[in-house]
C-alpha positions in Angstrom: 108.7 90.2 79.2 107.8 93.2 81.4 108.3 93.2 85.2 105.4 91.8 87.2 103.9 93.8 90.0 101.5 92.3 92.6 99.1 94.8 94.1 97.4 93.7 97.4 94.6 95.9 98.7 91.2 95.3 100.1 89.8 98.4 98.5 88.7 97.7 94.9 89.1 101.3 93.8 92.7 101.4 94.8 93.4 98.1 93.0 91.8 99.4 89.8 93.6 102.8 89.9 97.1 101.4 90.6 96.6 98.6 88.1 95.6 101.1 85.4 98.5 103.4 86.0 101.1 100.6 86.1 99.7 98.8 83.0 99.8 102.1 81.1 103.5 102.2 82.1 104.1 98.8 80.6 104.1 96.6 83.7 102.3 93.3 84.0 100.0 93.6 87.0 98.5 90.9 89.2 95.9 91.7 91.9 95.0 90.2 95.2 92.1 91.5 97.4 93.6 90.2 100.7 96.6 88.6 102.3 95.6 85.0 101.9 95.0 85.5 98.2 98.4 87.3 97.9 100.2 84.3 99.5 98.6 82.0 97.0 99.6 84.2 94.0 103.2 84.5 95.2 103.4 80.8 95.7 102.3 80.2 92.0 104.2 83.1 90.4 106.5 85.3 92.5 106.3 89.0 91.3 109.2 91.3 90.8 107.6 93.8 93.1 104.7 93.7 95.5 102.6 96.8 96.6 101.1 95.6 99.9 98.4 97.4 101.9 99.2 97.3 105.6 95.7 97.7 107.0 93.4 94.9 105.8 90.8 92.9 107.6 91.5 89.4 108.9 95.2 89.3 107.9 97.1 92.6 107.8 99.9 93.3 105.4 102.7 92.8 107.9 101.5 89.3 108.7 101.1 88.6 105.0 104.7 89.8 104.4 106.0 87.6 107.2 104.3 84.5 105.8 105.6 85.2 102.3 109.1 85.8 103.5 109.1 82.6 105.7 107.8 80.3 103.0 
């Protein structure tokens, strides 16, 4: 089973571009459009790697990372 990468970004174009590149390289990719969604995804299925945008509305990437780390 390939490694899973979670991409978290509020810009749809970035999500699509990174997903396409990583899937072409054989990775399994999950996407989240914001920090709250990312926390839910990680709780259900922790990824091998997470690419996390720092500047997102409502909940930034650093706060998202803190909550994931502390859970």
